[in-house]
LOROMAR-12147 format. One record per residue: x, y, z of N, C-alpha, C in turn. Coordinates in pm, whole numbers, plus 50000, padded with zeros to 5 digits. Last residue first. Layout:
<recs>
XYZXYZXYZ ...
</recs>
This chain:
<recs>
511725109145616511635119145510510345127245521 513095103145925511865101945847511835113145744 515145086046146515085095546035513855092845952 516455081646471515335080046378515455090346266 518525065446692518505075446585517365072146489 519395060547023518435057246920518375068846819 521515045847255521345056947162520425052447050 521465034947604521525033847459521365046947385 521725012947872521975026647826522165026147676 519934993248092520444994147955520545008847917 519714972348369519864986048320520544986148184 518264939848276519034949148359519184962748293 514904931348211516234932948154517004942848241 513224917648503513344927148394514754926548335 512884881648552513204895248595513144904648475 511544850348662511794860248559512054873848618 512314817548766512064831348802512454840848689 513044790948751511624794048735511314808948751 514954763848690515064778448690513694783948655 513984738548677514924741548784515124756548799 510714728648610511784737948577512694740148698 508754712448716509714706248625510854715548585 506924725348873508094719848940509134714648842 505454756248768505684742048748506974737248812 504974783448773504344775148876504674760348868 507424808748761506794797748690506234787748790 507034841448838507414828648896506684817748821 508164874448771507414862648725507954850448797 509784893448873508524898148814507634886648768 512024899749120511354888649052509984893449004 514274927349064513174920749134512594909449051 516424942548989516424928348949515364920549027 516904974348869516044966248955516014951848903 518524995948792518984982148775518214972648866 517575021148786518125016648913518495001848912 516615023048518517665031848568518335026448693 515395009248296515635003048427516795010248496 517105026448038515985018048079516365010648207 518005056747909518355047048012517085039548049 518995072347600518015067147695518685058047798 519045097347348519775088947443518785084347549 518105103247017517655101247155518655092747231 517445122846743518505115646814518125115246961 515795125646441515625125646586516715117046649 515265143246145516205135246224515925136846372 513755160646000513355146645999514235137746082 514495186646215513795183246092513325168846098 515705174646476516255184046379515665180746243 515245169346811514625167646680515125178646588 516865152147075516695164246996516115160546861 516655139147416516875138847273516675152247207 516515115947670516935129547639517275129847491 514755095447902515195098247766515545113047753 514495069448144514785083448112515165084647966 512535048348353513175050548224513355065448201 512155026448618512325040448581513095041148450 510125004548799510925006348679510965021248646 509704983249081509614996349017510504996648894 507794956849244508964962449174508634975749108 507264931349468506824944449426508014951149359 507994898249346508364910149422507514922049377 505564871349350506544879849284506924891349378 505254844749578504804857849534505934864749457 504634809049538505314820849590504704833549536 505024774349497504154785649526504954797149583 506434751449461506754762549371505904774949397 505324733649639506714737849661507084749849575 502154737749770502934736349647504334741949668 501314720850064501594733750000502484731449880 498944694850091500354698850078500474712150009 496374687650075496864691050208498304695950205 495774680049813495344693149860495814696950000 496954666549571497364664549711497044677349787 495984674349328495944660149359496374656849500 498134701749319497004695049254497064679949277 499114715849618499554706449515498324700149451 498114750549669498244736549706498694727949587 497774777749587498814774249686499024759449713 497804789049243497084784449361498084778049457 500464812449165499534801649131498614799349251 501964834049243502334827449118501284817449073 500534864649369500864850249380501104844049243 502274896449352501074888249336501474873549335 503304930349431503534915949424502204908649406 502674959249220502664951949347502974937149324 504594979749018503684968249018503804961249153 505195011548872505215003148992504204991948976 507165033148670506095023148682506305014948809 507965064148527508065055548645506885045948645 509855083648304508695075048327508975065848445 510765114148159511015104548267509735096748291 512295132447894511155125447953511625116048062 513015160647698513425152047807512185145347863 514035175247387512995169847476513645160947581 514595202347154515015192047248513855186947331 514785211746824513885210746938514345199447028 516265233746600516425221446679515535222246803 516435257646466515925246146393515975233146469 517395275446657516225279246578515625267346506 518165252946931518515263346835517265266546756 516485243047138517945242547148518555253247058 513505245847319514265249947201515755249147231 511865217547471512535230547479513295233147349 509595197647660510185201347533510755215347540 509185171447882509465185647871510145188347737 507055148448038507855151647920507975166747909 506435122848271506555137148246507445139048125 504455098248433505215102148316505265117348306 503815068748623503865083248612504785087048498 501665041148710502815047248646502685062248639 500735010848886500545024348836501805029848775 498854987149065499924990048972499675003848915 497734966449326497924979849272499054979749172 497484939149344496414947449399496514961749349 498254917749062498624927249168497424935149217 497194883649027497214897348977497564906749091 496054855449038497424859549009497464873348944 493704854549316494124852149179495454858849152 493604839549639493814851549558494234847749417 491094818349765492444819949710492524832449624 488694812049882489154825949893490594827849843 489584778049918488564788449927489194802049952 492264769049694491654768649827490574779449829 493604748449428492994760549481492484758249622 494474725049319495384731849409494834744749465 492814709349158493384721649103494454728149189 491794687349291492394685249160493154697449108 490824697249535491794686349533492514685349399 488934716349464490154720449533491234709749522 486964700049357487644709549270488944714349333 486204686449590486734678849478487504688049382 485194707249750486384699849792487014691949678 484334735549539483994723149607485274716249653 484034770149557484944759049529484494746849607 483844804449506483084792049518483974780549474 485634825449489484454827249573483644814449592 488944836549461488014825449441486854826949539 489524871349387489574859749475488624848949425 490934902749347490414891249273490624878649357 491054936949331490934925849425490274914349350 492944965149225492214952949192492204943349310 493574996349079493444988849203492564976749173 495785012748853494605004448879494724997949015 496865041548657497005030748754495715022948769 498605071548562497685060448534497895049648638 499195105148480499175094948584498225084048540 501225131248335500065122548346500245111948452 502295159948145502395150848258501145142148262 504195181047944503075171647951503315161948065 505185212847860505275202447963504005193947959 504785233347679505975224747662506095213847767 502915253747891503415251647757504695243347762 501505235448165502105247448108502645243847971 500035211648180499815222348279500395235748234 498535190448011499545200247968499415212148062 497825156848116497645171348123498825178548059 495925127948186496985134048108496745148948102 495085098848355494975113448355496175119148281 493305070048411494325076048325494075090948321 492405042548619492395056848588493565060348497 490225017548757491315021348667491235036348638 489344994049004489205007748956490435011148874 487574962749070488664972149070488304985649011 487194927649122486634941149122487774951149133 486354894649056487384904949046486694918449044 485654862249175485174875849154486374885349152 484974828349071485824838749129485204852249100 484044793449102483794807249064484794816449132 485084760449029483994769249068483924783349015 486794745048744486464746148886485514757948903 487724722248484486964733848531486794733348682 490874714348316489604710648375488904723548420 493684701048140492754711948166491474706548225 496954689348235495664687748170494754699148214 500304676448230499354687248250498034684048179 502284654248409501504656148287500414666448316 503874647948630503754661948589503064663848454 503774622648735504644624848619504554638848560 502264623248975503314613248956504274616448843 500294643748968501404644349062502554635249021 499144662048698499154649048763500424648148845 497944694748729499084685948704498864672548771 495754717748561496084708948672497274700348631 494534748848479495534738748447495834730748574 491104757548441492374757648513493284746748457 488294776948380489254767548322490584768948396 485604780848591486944785748558487784774548498 482834786048619483344774248549484784776648501 482954822648616482404809648656482904798548566 483394854248742484044844148656483564830448704 482314886848748482064873448800482544863248697 483614918548809483574907248716483304894448794 483214952648813483024940548893482824929148795 484864984648785484274972448731484114961948839 485335018148678485225008748790484474996448739 487365042648521486465031148509486505022848636 488285072548355488085065248480487125053848456 490335095148207489525083248177489475074748303 490895128948125490855118548229489915107448184 492905155648004491955144847981492015135148098 493655188947936493565178748040492525168347997 493505206047725494805205047794494795194647906 491145212347591491935200947545493265199247614 490135234347732490435235447589491375224447542 489695222947993490635233947969491115234347824 489155187247945488955200048011489985210147961 487365157747890488405166647838488105180647891 486645124548006486415138948002487625146347947 484785096148080485875101548001485625116547984 483875071348308483735085348269484985089548194 482005041048380483185048748345482845063048309 481275008748505480875022648487482135030748461 480444974548451481424985348445480744998948434 480534940548488479714952348514480664964148529 480794910548317481494922648356480494934048372 481074876848349480094887448334480704899848397 482634849148183482634860148279481514869948246 483234813848157482554826148116482684836648226 484544784247994484294792348112483744805748065 483724753447833483904767947828483774773847967 485334723847977484254730947908484564745947905 488304705347926487564715248004486494721547918 488874669647891489194683647872488384692547963 488984642047958488864646247818489234660847797 491554634548210490194636048159490174641548017 493964610048280493754623448226492334624548168 493524592548584493584591748438493224605448381 495444595348888494254597848806494554596348657 497424567049002497164581448988496014583348890 498014540848987496864544349069496534559249063 500364538448839499094534948773497864538348854 502904558448829501994554048934500634551048872 504244559448583505004559948708504174554648823 502454560148386503324548448385504194548148510 499084569748423500464572548455501284559648452 496824567848141497204565048279498674568148299 494944588147926496224581547952496434579848102 492674602447863492564588047877493834580847913 494344628247685493114623247747493084608047747 496454643647604496754630547661495524624547731 495344667747520496034659447422496334645447471 492174678647607493454674047659494114664447562 490574706447474490754691947462492134688347517 488474731647590489844727047575489864711747570 486164756047461486484743747536487874739047500 486984791447457486654778947390486884767147483 485664815247691486754808747621486284795647560 483654845347696483914831247727485134826547649 481814873747828482834867447745483024852947784 479694903047849480074889347881481164884547788 478694933748010479204926047897479634912347944 477224964248075477224950248116477664942147995 478054997848153478084986548059477984973348134 477665032248141477485020348224477305008548128 479395063848104478755051748052478615041248161 479985097548000479865087448105479145075348046 481945122947875481155111247838481155101447955 482455156947820482345146447923481435135247871 482335177147634483665172847677483645161747781 479655183947587480445177247482481775171647528 477835173347881478425184047801479335177347699 476715148347933476065160647983476565173147914 476235121047785477205131647761476585144847805 475965087347855475385100547881476485110847868 475125054547751476085065547758475355078647774 474825020747824474115033547820475135044647840 475024988247686475705000047737474805012147722 475554954247676474534964647686475184976747751 476624926247499477034938647566475864948347562 477184890847489476404902947466477014914647541 477534859147342478144869947418477344882547389 476204825847350476154839847308477004848647398 477664794947257477314804247364477214818447308 478614763047229477794773147161477284782547268 481234740047191480584749947275479824759947189 482754707947200481974718147132481374727747234 485164683647134484674693447231483964704547155 485214650547051485044663946997484454673047104 487694628747171486304633447182486234647747128 490204617446934489694622247061488234626247055 491324588846789490544600846762489894605146891 494524574646780493274576546854492614589446807 497004550246700496254562246663494904562746734 498964536746968497984534946861497324548246826 502294534847026501104542747060500144541946943 504244505947115503684515147015502464522447069 506814503647339505374501347326504824511047222 509824486647401509154497847334507684494247312 511804477647687510774474447587510144487247530 515304482447713513984486747756512954483447649 517824462347812517124466747691515684469647727 519434475848110519114465548012518384471447893 518594485948450519374486548327518944475248234 517074506248695517014493948615517814495948486 516744527048879518084522148849518114509148772 514354539248921514634527349002516014521448975 514384560348737514224563548878514594551748968 514664546348496515684556048536515594558948685 512354530548489513674524348488514734534048541 510354550848485510414540948593511794534648602 511014564148248511014571348375511104561748493 510794543648047512084549748081512064556548217 508994525947935508964528048080510254534548128 507784541447632508574531647706508464534847854 506174546147311506424549647450507284538747512 505544560446986505934549447074506194554947213 503074568146736504334570246804504704558146887 500034585446634500864573746660502134577646731 498234605746626498554599246499499384586546518 495544616146802496864610146820497164602146695 493704645246771493984632146713495414628146751 491064665646899492474661946891492614647646840 488834690846813489034676446828490514673446808 486574716846881487974712346872488004697346890 484514745046816484704730746836486174727546818 482124770446876483524766446867483584751346886 479614792046746480054779346802481534777446783 477744821546830478464812546741478854799946814 476824854646850476434840846877477164831946777 476974885647000477674876246913477204862346950 475714918547029475594904147055476404896346953 475014950047182475814941747093475654927047129 473564981047211473394966747238474204959047134 473535013047353474215003547264473894989347309 472185045847354472155032247406472795022847304 472825079847445472705069247347472835055647415 472365114147498472135100647549472085090847433 472755138547372473425136147499473325121647547 471265141947146472695144847137473455141047262 469135113147187469345127247153470845129547149 469345086047141468055091647183468045106547156 470865067546923471075080646982469705086647014 471685034546945470555043646922470805056646997 473685010546801473655022046892472525031246850 474354976646776473454987346738473474998146845 476154950246640476094960246745475274972046694 476754915246587476174928046550476174937346669 477794884146442477824894346546477194907246494 478234849146417477634861246365477584871546475 480844825046380479974833646460479384844646374 482894797746434482044804646339481034812646419 485874780746462484984790246527484194797346418 487564749846504486804759246422486074769046514 490414728246498489424736346568488784746146471 492254699446539491534707546441490434715046514 495404689146641494074693646683493494702246573 497634661246646497164673746589495744676446638 500644644146742499254648246764498894659846672 502824618946809502454628646707500954631446721 505364611247035503924610847008503574622246913 507924592347164507534601547057506034600047036 510184585747421508784586247380508634596347268 512854586547447512194574547499510704574447467 515424597247250514014599647280513344586547323 517954591147170517794595947307516324597847346 517084562546978517954574146998517724578747141 515684539047003516244542246872517214554046878 516514519347292515844530947234516454534047099 518134498847381516904495247313516134506947255 519434504047717519544502647571518164499947511 521064516547991519734514947930519904514747779 523234521648155523154508948084521794506148026 523704545548272522764536548340522634523048270 525474557448092525884555748231524994545948305 523914558147859525124549947863525554547148006 521904575847936521554562247895522764552947903 523454599147983522734592748093522384578348059 524444604447724525374602247836524684594947950 522144608647567523044597347538523964594147654 519224614847765520434620047699521334608247673 515814615147708516844613547809518074620947757 512764631347603514124626347587514824623647720 509884632447405510434632447540511774625347538 508424649947171509574641047180510154642347321 505464656447017506074655847150507204645547148 504354677146780505134664846792505864665246925 501344691146692502404691246793503044677546797 499444711146477500174698746496501234700746604 496474725646435497664727246518498284713546541 494434742746218495024729746247496344732246320 491504761946203492884760846248493264746246268 489404785946089489714771746069491184770146101 486874808946159488264805046181488384790046164 484764835446071485044821146057486534818846076 482104858346122483504854746147483644839646133 480074885846013480294871746039481784868846048 478104915046110479124907446039479154892846076 477284949246153476824935346149477834927346068 476754979146325477704970546256477154956446263 475435012546349475324998046357476484991446284 473715039946480475015034746436474945019546450 471015061146418471455047746452472865045546398 471015087346343470265083846463470685070046513 474415093746227472975092146215472315089446348 477165094346260476455106946250474955105746240 479145070846063478725077546187477885090046158 477985045145847478735057445864478245064445991 477855010845960477225023245915478195034845929 479534982845838479384992645946478805005545889 479714948945782479214961445727478954970845845 482054922045737481214930645819480804943145740 483694891945759482934900545668481994908845753 486644874345801485644882745867485024891845763 488384844545822487604853345734486624861245820 491384827245855490394835745921489704844245815 493254798345900492544806745803491444814145877 496344785346000495114792146038494554799745919 498454760446118497904766745998496544772546033 501294753346303499924758146309499554765046179 503274731446462503014736546327501544740446322 505854725146699504484728646667504374734646528 507734702146876507664709946753506184712546724 509484697647176508204697647107508274706946986 511344679947378511554687647256510254686847176 511874676947716510864676747611511324685647497 513694655547949513414667847877512364665847771 515824642448175514404642748140514124656048073 518024623548365517884631848245516444630948195 517504624848721517624617848594517554627948480 517534643048930518094629648952518304622048823 516494668548941517704666448863518294652548874 514104666649079515264673249143516564670049072 512204657848906512774647948999514074653349060 511584681048769510494672648820510994663048927 513874691648661513454696548792512314688548851 514064682048405514724674448510514354679248649 513134692248170512144688748272512744682048394 514014716747950514594706948040513604704548155 512364722047644512514725547784513084713747861 511354737047349512314727647407512534731547553 509434742847115509214744047259510094733447323 509124759846817509914750246892509724753347040 506764764746552507264767146687508214756146731 505194782646293506024771246331506734774546462 502364792446157503164795746274503894783146318 500784807645883501444795845938502314800446053 497654821445769498944822345837499464808645874 495454841145589496024827745604497394829345668 492544860645587493914858945634494274844145638 490444885245467490784871045457492254869445492 487874907545516489274904945550489514889945552 485784931445393486064917045389487544915145413 483484956345466484864951845482484904936745478 481534983745372481674969245368483144965645377 480035010845523481305005745473481314990545485 477305032945443477865021445513479135016745444 476325054645294475895053145432476495041445508 476735041045002476105053145052475565050545192 479695021245053478355023645000477845037245050 482885014845003482065024945069480745026744995 484534985445057483714992744960482795002045038 487584968045089486614977145147485844984245035 489364938945149488624946645049487604955245122 492374924645224491254932045279490644940745171 494274896745265493644905045163492404911545225 497334884245392496014889945417495544897845295 499514860945528499014866945404497594871845431 502324854345732500934858645721500664864545582 504304834845942504104839645805502624842545786 506444832146213505084835546171505094841146029 508064813146431508234817646292506844819546232 509664810646748508454812446669508764818146531 510944792547021511194798546891509884799546814 512204787247289510824791247261510874799547132 514314764247453514024772147333512524774847321 516904760147675515454759647661515074769247549 519984743947605519194756247603517694753047596 520544716847838520604722547704519844735647707 520354713848107521374705948039521584710447895 520294744148297519604733948218520654726348140 520164770548509520794757448492519864748248414 521164805148554520184794648532520924781548509 521664837248700522164823948666520974814448647 521614863248817521364860948674521974847848627 523564856049094522884866449021522814863148872 523044822049213523774834549200523014844249113 521434800749256522704798149187523594810549179 519124810149362519984802349450521354799649387 517704821649150518494830249237519434822749331 517544810648840517434804648973518294812849068 515654824048558516834822248642516494814648769 514714826748217514364823048354515624819648434 515264830947954515744841148047515384837948191 516364803947739515384810347824516054820947912 518134809347430517924802247557516874810147634 517974822747193518924811747201518834803847330 515044831847020515844833047143516734820747158 514024841446733514824830046776515634833446901 511584847746507512064851946638512724840146707 510784859046207511484847646266512124852346395 508084869046014508944872146129509484859146186 506454883545740507224872245790508044877145909 503634891445530504594894445636505264881645684 501714907845296502504895845320503544899345426 498564921345203499714921345294500384907745294 496574942745018497164929445024498434930245106 493584959644979494864959545052495344945345064 491574979144785492044965344803493434966044865 488684999644780490114998044808490414983344832 486205021044644486785007644655488265008144688 485425047844623484625038644705485325025544733 487085061144453486965066344589486245056544680 488845034844278487815045144289487795050344432 491125019444313490735023444177489665034244175 493515015344503492285022744526491785028044392 495584992244651495014996644522493685003144551 498504985644822497164991644832496744996744694 500504961744970500124967744843498694972844855 503064956845190501634959545178501404967145048 505294935145343505024943245225503524944645211 507554930645615506224929545555506144938845435 509984911045797509484922745727508084920345676 512744900346005511594898245918511194910945849 514184887446310514244894746184513004891746100 516014883546603514664884746547514774892746417 517684868246855517844872646716516464872146652 518734871147185517584870947095517984876046957 520404852747439520474861947326519234860147237 520804839547687519454842647636519474853447529 523434836747779522874826347691521554830347626 525724848247898524724856447828523934847847729 527744819347856527534832447918526554840547832 527294785247886527204796647795526894809347873 527204760848016528464768148014528464780347925 524944746648056525514745947921526874752847913 524654752348330524534738648280525164736848143 524764778848369525894771148421525834756548375 524064804748173523584791248195524754782548241 523534838348254524524827948231523914814348265 521854864948098521744853748191522784843348154 521714883347902522254888148029522204877348137 522264884047540521594880647665522294886147787 522034907347271522784897747351522134895947487 519964910647017520074915247155520774904547238 519294920546721520284911546779520574916746919 516824924646478517224926846617518234916146657 515514940346196516474930446246516854934346388 513124946445935513664948546069514604937146106 511224964645689512164954145726512744956945863 508434971945489509084973545619510014961845641 506894989145228507734977845266508444981245396 504134996845038504855000345161505594987845208 502875009744736503544998644805504275004144927 499905018244547501075021344627501595009144701 497835032544304498475020144350499755023744425 496905055444186495965047744268496525034244313 499275055843936498085062443988497185052544060 501955035844065501265042543956500055049244018 503315036144323503795029344203503235035744077 504535053644586503385053344496503825047544362 506235038044846506385042244706505015042044637 508005037545142506665039045086506785045044946 509945018845355509945025645227508515025645174 511665015645662510395015945591510555023745462 513564997245903513485005945787512115004545721 515574991046192514254991146128514275000746010 517504973946422517524981246296516154979846231 519164971246725517874970846659517944979546534 521184955646965521134962246835519744960246775 522964954947264521644954047204521644961947074 525484937347434525154947347332523764944547276 526484933947774525784928547657525354939847563 527684942948009528414944147884527714938847761 526584945748254527314933448232528004933148097 523764962548147524644960148261525274946248250 523784967547793523124962947915524164960348023 523804992247559524664983347636523974980247768 522334997247233522424999247376523344989047440 521015012346944522065004147005522135007347153 518995015646678518965016246824520045006846876 517815032246402518925024346453518975026346604 515295035046166515665036546306516805026946338 513785052645892514665042545948514945045346094 511725058745608512085060945748512985049745794 510215075345332511155065345384511485068945527 507925081845069508365083445207509335072245242 506045098244821507155089444854507585092144997 502475101644814503825106944830504815095944864 499965089744775500225102944719501665107644728 499305066644903499255066444757499735079444694 500825050445159500375063745121500445064544969 499895017745280500655026645192499985040245175 499115014045634498845011545492499685021045407 500465000045936500235011245846499945006445704 498714976946154499854981046073499454992345978 497734973546478497234977546347498374983346265 497094952046722498244958246659497864960846513 495134949847005495084951046860496324958546810 494134929647263495234938247219495244938047067 491414926347480491944923947346493014934347316 489994909147768490524920447694491014916347557 489024886747889489204898547975489804910447900 488464870047665487724868547791487834880947878 488804866547383488944879547448488194879847580 488344843247245489624844747314489754857347395 485894844647108485994836747231487284839047308 485404878346968485374863946977485754857947110 485174905446914486474899146897486534884446938 482664916246961483314919446835484594911746810 481864903247201480884907147099481534909146964 484024899147375483504887947298482544891847187 485614913447542485354919047409484764908447316 485774921647886485454911747782485064918547651 488454945147963487114939647983486794930147870 490174967947749490074960447874488614956847903 492164970347467490784970947516490674962047641 494634987647332494454977447436493074979547497 495864993947014494744995947105494694984447204 498165010846818497924999146901496825002647000 498675021646480498145023846614498085010446686 500295017246260499385028746261498965032146402 503765009646288502355006046306501525018746303 506615009946263505725014446155504315008546169 507504983046477507914994646398506924997246285 507214961146643506194971646648506614984246572 507464926146606508084939146588507004949846576 505914903946848506094909646715506794923046716 506504876446993506704890147039506954898646915 504304848746968505334857146909505314871146967 504054825347195503234836247142504204846947096 504484790547227505074803547204504014813147148 502374774547469502984775347337503594789147323 500984773747707502274766847700502734765147556 498574788547669499644793747752500964786547742 497464791347326497374786047462498654789047536 497274819047144496744805447140496584800247282 497194848846952497294842647084496644828847078 496634859346706497874851646718498024845246855 494104866746484494374863646624495604854646636 494214891246238494654877646269494844875846419 493734916746148492564908246173492924894046215 496404931346301495324934546208494124925546240 497044908246527497794916546433496864918946315 495714904546850495444905246707496544913346638 495174885547129496144894147062495904893146912 492984883447407493224880447266494224890547209 493464871347723493514883547643493844879747500 493564845847816492394853647853492354867247784 494504818247603494824830347678493554838247706 493454785047658493414796747572493694809147657 495644762047821494434770247820494564781547720 497994748147861496884741047797495614749347783 498954770348117499284758648036498014751747988 499114796048236497964792048157498204780048069 500884814148372501354804648272500224800348179 500364827748603500914835248491501294826748372 497114817148722498564818048733499064825448610 494554825748691494834816948805496334815248827 493144856848604494214847048583494374838748709 492024885748586491454873048541492594863648503 492764911748659492864901048758492374887548714 492694928848439491664929848543491614917748635 494574907448241493844919948248492764918848355 497624893548158496524893048254495884906848257 499214878047878498704889847946497634886048047 501974860847807500624858347854500154870547933 504554847947607503834859547656502404855947693 507304840447498506464832947592505644843347668 509164854347354508194846047282507354837247372 511594855047615511144859747485510214849447420 510194846147937511284847347842510724852047709 508034850248106509224843548159510424845148068 505834872748144506814870148038508034863448100 502864885448184503624874248239504564869348130 501964918048212502524908348118503304897848194 498954931948326500264926548362500704917048252 496754959248354497324948748270498704944948320 495704981848475495024969148495495584957448418 496715005648229496175002548362495494988948365 499595003948048498165001348035497604997548172 502295004848060501605017548044500115015848019 503234979348079503574988548186502785001448177 502364967747838501744963647964502014973848074 504054980147650502604981947641501934978647773 506574971047730506254985147739504764987847732 506284943247677506584948247812506174962747827 505884938247402504744937547493505024943847630 508094961647235507484948747260506374949847362 509194986047217509414977347102508744963847120 509185018347315508415006047328508604997747202 510365043547343511225031947325510495018747342 508875066047350509025058947477509895046547466 508915074347087509425083447190509655076447323 507785051946956509145056346927509695064747041 505185050147065506095038747073507535043247055 504125075647001504215070947139505275060047152 504245074846721505025084946794505195080946940 502365055046668503775052146642504685062246712 500075055746952500445058646814501905054546792 498035036847158499405041247134499575043946985 495395036847399495845036847260497245042547250 493295019047608494545026747602495085025447460 489925018347702490905016247596492115024947622 486945008647806488245011947864489315008347763 484185023547629485045012147661486305017347730 482455040947472482155036147607482875023147640 484105066847307483845052547303483595047447445 484885093047314483455090347296483105075647307 487615094447329486865099747443485355097547431 488425085147080488645076947198487775081447314 486205089646811487095095746909487205086747031 486115063246567485485071846665486545078146754 485515042546297486405052846349485625062046443 484395009546380484245021946305485145032346372 484824988746548484784985746405484364997746321 485324997846795483934994146770483714990846622 487985005046777487634993746863486214989046842 489405024146642488435016146566488005003846646 490115058446735490275043946748489185037046666 491865088646754490815081346685491115066446695 492565114446980492915101046934491695094346872 493745145746974492465138646970492705125146904 496455156047181495965150647055494605144047072 496235185447384496465171147368495835166247238 497715216947319496505208747326496895194147309 500055229847284499045236747364497735229247371 503555224947261502215219347250501255227447335 505775247347089505315240447207503915235447188 507495241546779506505248546859506195240546984 508965228446589509585239446660508625247346746 507965206446479507715218646405508275230946474 508665187646669509205186246535509025198946454 507135195346884508575197246890509185196746751 504655186946793504895201146811506375204046819 505015159746798504815166146669505035181246680 505315156047077506375152146986506235159146852 502865165047172504065172147210505205168847115 501215145747059501055159647021502295167547054 502135120547171502255123547030502135138246995 502055110247429503035120347401502995125647259 500105095247696500415098247558501385109747545 500885080647989499925078247882500405083047747 501895101448269501885088948188501065090648062 501625119648584502275116548458501975102948400 502315131348836501135135648765501585132548624 503705116049119503535119048979502465128948950 503885105449367505125110149307504935116249171 501525095249455501885108549500503095114149427 501395069849343500355079649311500815093849343 503635057449452503515058449306502495069049269 502975059349721504155066349671504075068149521 500775042449728500595056649757501765064849707 502085018249662501025023549576500805038249600 503835015349875504375016949740503335022849647 501985012250080502895023650082503455026349944 500834988050000500005000050000500865012550000 
</recs>
């Protein structure tokens, strides 16, 4: 609480900077905050008029604040925490809706979209950390967004919207960012954009990027210093054809290969920034996307058709030896291959009438293949005299899951008068998923290794199996009433719902080979659902020099999907348990108190607890009555930016940002399957602070910025992995990094 009050009292700062940045570029001080336009309701509207809790970032925001990934977005969005054990392993928590920071086998509670493509999947797969250079805008919507964004948006949706070509002018931009992290690691980031009008009414925009960020964690098991180096590269090309004022066709092709060389999770018992695994833990993602979007402006309405096909190849390699305290060699090398097709067709009315409406349909077809290769090691097999395996893998199993989502949705707003309007939205559809075991082989390696048995181990073929088809059909709805007593103040009250797809357990029906009396893996988990009650107020004062966005909410979460672990062999599976409640308050305040100075404050207070739980549910999940969910009670940030003249043609700027996050539990406190035992991996993250400073100058199209991230080199624990199989389970922020960033835009 002291930290929370300190964070609140130390500031009047955060949120946006674009107007000040643009004013600096023209050599003028800012005298009004920017009017932000968002498309969260599938039509362009002023942020201050939309009856939703939204934080929006322009490209100027991202560049000026040095935001290149999810971490920066989470720190500056009230009520949101990023659970990031390592690169490409991302799981957002919004408004306290999380049982742990991992979500193994479960659909994420916050949907992540790149344009119209949902890229978030389940918690124990890689979720790509995409490059954020040359985006039009990023919108973080808090609260359930099931009406317009489907089953994955249980507690929110993050939208990354890329820029389209400019058909009228040539443009080019580039950014070089180099920094040195405490300990001597070098960080390099290179980004470039080229916009070319090809012929009349046809334009091309091409973006390329490359990141090489040396690590800061030493792996004593592999002997590699700074082992968690990240190499990320790719690009996108967008072609825009606008043959008439009414018709536009946008075609996108993008590719990103994100390759962390090892995990960033550490074990503090080994020393500062140390980890231990017999091989690098890998969370590699390779995303290829093709999209065609056609828009036609009718008289009074806009038709949009968006078709997307993507492939996402993954590697999920992890040392599991922590399951048995390192007594035996035990690891998993999993390869994932995901093919997704998404089609959304919608028609939205032009704004300004008595009725605003949008109606549409959505279809998703996804195949997700996972090849599970459980391994020993050649050295361990030789030392124990275990033979008969074809290689180091004692089990190979080939699986795939086919899932679909089809839905119709609509939203209608009725303007009773200029001050009062009512909105009703609904989405109804179905989701289904079925898993297939294609075959493979298994052995009793774990038993032999643990008991010291040697000899030729028998191999057991795994027969192909078609799993039970999981299906769910559920409506989502939103009802909202808005009141605008004066043009600069918008208040609203909203009731909305959301749900997640049912989950199929890949190992359904399998008994434990370590302890045959342990439970048999169930088929899966049914849909869970939340009901969100929210009131809010958005206001603009003093001729646009002060804005405030406030929201209070109460969320009831029922039939909670949870990840459970079988005790004997740590096989994970999904199931459902009782109910929880989350309630809280969020605020964002931004001001220009004097010319050239912008300040702001943002934060959230949250209480989230289990409210209903049977003894049977407690036994299987590790939860206890009134267990706290995995979210901080308070988090907040402060921001100040000052612009000043250096010379007649040079504008300087200085900014300081502060963020605070309270501690929160890593998981439920008991051992799943043994409810009287406290989970050995249970713990609380540290309360932590982050301070970033920037100092720069704008000279026409050239911007030069020096920066310091994590000024006080805070190495607090920001993430605790809840699974016993990892010997290194703790995540921290990147250590203090000092750098230079150069931007040039024609």
